[in-house]
N, C-alpha and C positions, 0 to 999 in steps of 0.2 A: 546679556547685560548691556545697559545703555552706556554710551560714550558721549560726553559733552565736549565740544570744541569751540573755542572763541578766538577770533582774530580781528584785526582792524582792517577794514576795507575802505574803498573810496566812498562808499555810501554810509560809513559809520562803523559801529561796533557790531559784529555779527556773531551769533551763537547758534550752533546747530546741535541736534540730538540725533544720534545714530543708534537704532535699536537692533541692528543686525540684519534687518530686512528692508528698512526704509530710513531715509534721513529727512528730518524736518527742522524748521526754525523753532527755537525755544519760545514757548508761550510766556510772555512777561507777567501773566497773572495779574493784570490790572483790576480784575474783579475782586481780588483779595485786598490789595492796598495799592494806591497809586503814588509812587514816589517820583517816577519819571515817565512822562508820555513821549519823550524824545528818544528813548532807547536805553540800552544797557551801557555800563562802563565798568571798569575794574582797574586794579593797581593803585587806587587812591580812594579817599573818602569822598563820596558823591552820591547824589540821588540815584543815578544810574547804577551804582554799585549796590545800593540797597535793593533796587528792583531786580537785579540779577541774582542776588543772594536769595530772595524770596522765590524767584522762579526756579532756580536750581534745586532748592531744598523741597519745594512743593512737588516738583516733577519726580525727583529721585525717591522721595518717601511715599508719594501717593496719598498724603494725609495733610489736608489743608490746615487743620488746627495746630498740629505739631509744627508745621512750617512757620506759621505766624508767631508762634511762641519762641522759635529758635533762630530765625533767619538773621536777626540783627547781630548776634554773636558770630554766626557763620560769616556774615559780611566782614566783621572785624578780623576774624582769624584766618579767613581763606581768601575771599574775593578781593580784599584791598591789598593783598600781597601777590596777586597773580601777575605773571609777566604779560607782555603784549600779545603773545600767541601761546595758548595753553590747551591742555587736554585733561579732563577729569573723568573718572569712571563713576558709574552709579555707586559701586562699592566704596570708593574713596569718600564720596559725599556722605554716605550712610555712616562710615567710620568716624568722620569728622563730627557728625551730629551726635553719635553715641558718646564721643569724648566730651562734647559740650554738655550733654545731659548729665554725665557722670560728675564733671566738675561743678555743675550747678547744684547737684544733690549734696556734694561735699561741703560747698559753701553755705548752703542753707542749714545743714546740720551743725556746721561750725566745729571748733575744737572741743574735744571731750574734757570739759572742766565744769566745776560748779559756778554757774553764772547767776545765782540767786542775788537779787538786788540788795544793796546795803541800805536799810532804812535811814541811816544817818548821813548817807551821801545825797546831798541836795544839789550837786553840780549839774548844770544843764548839759544835755547831749547835743544841743543845737549846733555846736561847731562841727559835728560830724557831717553836716550837710551844707557847709558854706563854700565848698570849693567847686568851681566850674571845671569839671574834668574834660569837657569837650574842647575848651580853649586852653586849659592848663594854667589858669590864673584865678585869683580871688575875685569875687564880685566887685565891681568898681575899678579894678586895675585896668589901665588903658591897654588896648590891643597892641600887640607887638612887644610887650614887656616880658612875656613868657612866664615861667613858673616862679613863684616867690622864692627867695633864698638864693642858693647858688646859681651861677650863670648856666645857661644851656649849652654854650660852647658849640662843639662840633655836632652835637645831637640836636641840630637846629630844626629838624622837621618833627620833633617829638609829638606824638599823639597820645594824650592821657587816656589810660584804660581804667584806672581806679585810684581812689584816694582813701586813706585811713587817717583820721585825726589821732594823734598820739598823746593829746592832753585835752582837758576840758576847756582850755582858753580858746577864744575865737581866733587869736593870732598865734596860737601855740604850734609846736612842730607837727609835721605830717610826714607820712610815707606815701610815695606815689609810684605807680607802675605805669611806664610809658613804652611806646613802641616807635621805632624809626624804620620806615620802609626803605629809605635811601641806604641806611647802613645795615639793613637786614638783621636787626637785633632788638632786644628788649632792654629796658633800663629800669632799675629799681632805685629810686632816689629818696634819701632821708634828709630832713632839714637839720637833724642832729645825728652825729655819728652813733650808730647802735653799739650795744655792748659786744665784747669779744665773742661771746657764745653765738650771737646771731651772724657775725662775720664768718665764723667757722662753718655754720650751716649753709651759708650761701656758697662758700667755696666748695663744700662737699657736694653741692647740687649743680656745680658747673659755672656759677657766676664768677665773673672776673674782677678782682681787685677793688680797692677803695681808692678811686682816682681824685684828682684835684677838684672835681665838680661834686664830690661827695656822692658818688653814684656807682652802682654795680651794673655791669652789662652782661647779657647772655645772648649768644647768636641764635638765630632761628635754626631749627632742624632743616636738613636739606629737602629739596623737592617739595612734596605736598604734605610733609609731616609738621608743618608749622603750627597747626592747631594743637599738637601734642606739646610743643614747647609752651604755648599759651596756657593750656590747662594746668600744666605742672607749675608754671610761674605764678599763675593766679592763686593756686592752692598754697604755695610757699609764702607768697606775699601776704595772704590773709592770715596764715598761721603766725608768722613773725610779727605782723602788725598787731594782732590781738594779744600775743604774748607780751609785747612791749606795753600795750594798754593794761594788761593784767599787772605788770610790774608797778604801774602807776595807780593801781586800785580801780581801774575802769573796766566796765563790762565789754564783752566782745561785740563787734559789729560786722556787718558786711561792707566791703568797699563801696564807696559812692561811685556810681557809674552813670553814663549818659542816659 
């Protein structure tokens, strides 16, 4: 079984692969995609993090097409939360990829409900795609103003993972799933307080409180189980968001992501 190790050296960010008989430098796989010619990075969102995610998944899976399809989510779930020095096994990477594929399949299938369009409903679905989840702000909102609605407060490094519009209006309420690497937790934020039944489901799934920022938080799993927290959080976020949409007579959607 291969073992991957990363550490910061005087020459930069070094990643090696030990297969039990020899140790080599991890191939960045620039032949597949070129995000960073200057080397790898991890622990934050960066071009080098994307290059590392692609390289790790391609090497562990031995399947370039699957790697290209999945590495970005692996970057978000695993690479961007790695500590300065880390060790990952081939099996851990494969397990993370399986979780990503399972979560993606469930999101594509969506909740089991009748989603036949209502011919009388002429409301546009355009608002579902108006939120810039990479920056956490509406188009045209100045940089640094953060997410519309409640203040970001102590969750100041929030990185948006997905957004679901909860009404047909362009400026209507939304639900957002965010991540803080600094606080090692996820946040689910609603522009409007959800019904009590949704608060109960969040508590039952480990989410903590309705705080002054109108947000629920969930700590990451320990060690390298963070992707399991992500997969479960994305599934619950999608289910609740679409159930709130259903309450408003709207069809289900997939969260808008980067």
